[in-house]
C-alpha positions in Angstrom: 8.0 12.5 -0.7 10.0 11.3 2.3 11.4 7.9 3.0 8.3 6.3 4.4 6.0 7.6 1.6 8.5 6.5 -1.0 8.8 3.1 0.5 5.1 2.6 0.7 4.6 3.9 -2.9 7.1 1.4 -4.3 5.8 -1.4 -2.2 2.2 -0.9 -3.3 3.2 -0.4 -7.0 5.2 -3.7 -6.9 2.0 -5.4 -5.5 0.1 -4.3 -8.6 -1.6 -1.1 -7.2 -1.7 1.9 -9.6 0.2 4.5 -7.5 0.2 8.3 -7.9 2.6 10.0 -5.4 2.0 13.6 -4.6 4.5 15.8 -2.6 5.0 19.5 -2.0 8.7 19.4 -2.7 10.7 16.7 -4.5 11.2 13.1 -3.6 13.5 12.6 -0.6 14.1 16.3 0.0 16.6 15.5 2.8 19.1 14.0 0.3 21.1 15.3 -2.7 19.0 16.4 -5.7 20.8 13.7 -7.8 19.5 10.9 -5.6 16.0 12.4 -5.7 16.1 12.6 -9.5 17.4 9.0 -9.8 14.7 7.7 -7.6 12.0 9.7 -9.5 13.3 8.1 -12.7 13.2 4.6 -11.1 9.7 5.2 -9.9 8.4 6.4 -13.2 10.0 3.3 -14.9 7.9 1.2 -12.5 4.7 3.0 -13.5 4.5 5.3 -10.4 3.0 8.6 -11.4 4.6 11.6 -9.7 3.3 15.1 -8.9 6.2 16.9 -7.2 6.4 20.5 -6.2 2.7 21.0 -6.0 0.4 22.8 -3.5 -2.6 20.9 -2.0 -5.8 22.7 -2.7 -8.7 20.4 -1.7 -9.6 16.8 -0.9 -13.0 15.3 -1.1 -14.5 11.8 -0.9 -17.6 10.5 -2.7 -19.1 7.2 -3.8 -16.3 6.7 -6.4 -13.4 7.3 -4.2 -11.2 10.3 -3.4 -10.4 13.4 -5.3 -7.3 15.4 -4.5 -7.0 18.9 -6.0 -3.4 20.1 -6.4 -2.0 23.3 -7.9 0.8 22.6 -10.4 2.1 26.0 -11.4 -1.1 28.0 -12.3 -3.2 24.9 -13.2 -5.5 23.1 -10.8 -5.2 19.4 -11.4 -7.7 16.9 -9.9 -6.3 13.5 -9.1 -8.8 10.7 -8.6 -8.2 7.5 -6.7 -10.0 4.7 -4.9 -8.0 5.4 -1.7 -5.7 8.1 -0.3 -2.7 7.3 2.0 -1.2 10.3 3.8 2.4 9.8 4.9 2.9 13.2 6.5 5.8 12.5 8.9 6.0 12.0 12.6 5.2 14.0 15.6 6.4 12.9 19.0 3.6 11.5 21.2 4.5 13.4 24.3 1.3 15.3 25.2 0.5 13.5 28.4 4.1 13.0 29.8 4.1 16.3 31.9 7.3 17.5 30.3 6.7 21.2 30.9 5.9 20.5 34.6 9.0 18.4 35.0 11.2 21.0 33.4 12.2 18.9 30.4 13.1 20.9 27.3 11.6 20.1 23.9 12.5 21.2 20.4 10.3 23.0 17.9 8.7 19.7 16.9 7.9 18.9 20.4 10.6 16.2 20.7 12.5 15.8 24.0 15.9 17.2 23.7 18.6 14.7 24.7 22.4 14.9 24.8 24.8 12.3 23.4 24.2 10.2 26.5 20.4 10.3 26.1 20.0 12.6 29.1 17.2 15.1 29.0 17.6 18.6 30.4 16.4 17.4 33.8 19.0 15.6 35.9 18.7 11.8 36.1 15.9 11.6 33.4 16.7 9.9 30.2 14.7 9.5 27.0 14.8 7.3 23.9 12.9 6.4 20.8 10.7 8.5 18.5 10.0 11.1 21.3 13.6 12.4 21.2 15.3 14.8 18.9 17.5 11.9 17.6 17.3 10.0 14.4 13.8 8.8 13.6 14.6 5.2 12.5 13.5 2.1 14.5 17.0 0.7 14.7 18.4 4.0 15.9 15.6 4.3 18.5 16.4 0.8 19.8 20.1 1.8 19.9 19.2 5.0 21.8 17.1 3.0 24.3 20.0 0.6 25.0 22.3 3.6 25.7 19.7 5.4 27.8 19.1 2.2 30.0 22.8 1.5 30.4 23.7 5.1 31.2 20.7 5.5 33.6 21.7 2.3 35.5 25.4 2.4 35.6 27.9 5.0 34.7 26.7 7.5 32.2 29.6 6.6 30.0 28.0 5.5 26.7 27.5 8.1 23.9 25.1 8.1 21.0 27.1 7.8 17.7 25.3 7.8 14.3 28.4 8.3 12.2 28.0 4.8 10.7 24.2 4.9 10.3 23.1 3.7 6.9 20.9 5.9 4.7 19.5 3.9 1.8 17.3 4.9 -1.1 16.8 1.7 -3.1 17.1 2.1 -6.8 17.0 -1.6 -7.5 14.8 -2.7 -10.4 12.0 -5.1 -9.6 13.0 -8.8 -10.1 11.1 -10.5 -12.9 
């Protein structure tokens, strides 16, 4: 029910694919409930079927496709589809970087902790992109990389600032 899953669901539906979106919480759980409700309404008007607030029970594949079993309240519901796309979020790909050996701190997700100058907890080592504990958007990763490079090479004076970062949930109807 996050940004990427919602974006992919709407894109596929607008390309003519019958889409059922399943999520453990509500759509876009990071935003205000009113935004989530408006997006759910927009999705339903576009024919996207929603199962929100469910628990996953089982998943199996056979010659006909995929069956996903979810628990909705006390009822077990089996959803059948030709294909299953899992948009489960990101995890930093840092396993082979030797962070522990280098003394570089990570957060609970495994992301490299950086300060506002993109410095890690180890002197003179900077990090940028999806491996950091900063915003997980491609344009912000590029911004962080630019700051890290500039700070590492000359002055350490530029600070990460996301106060003007856009967060957009498109509720625009499809054009006819």
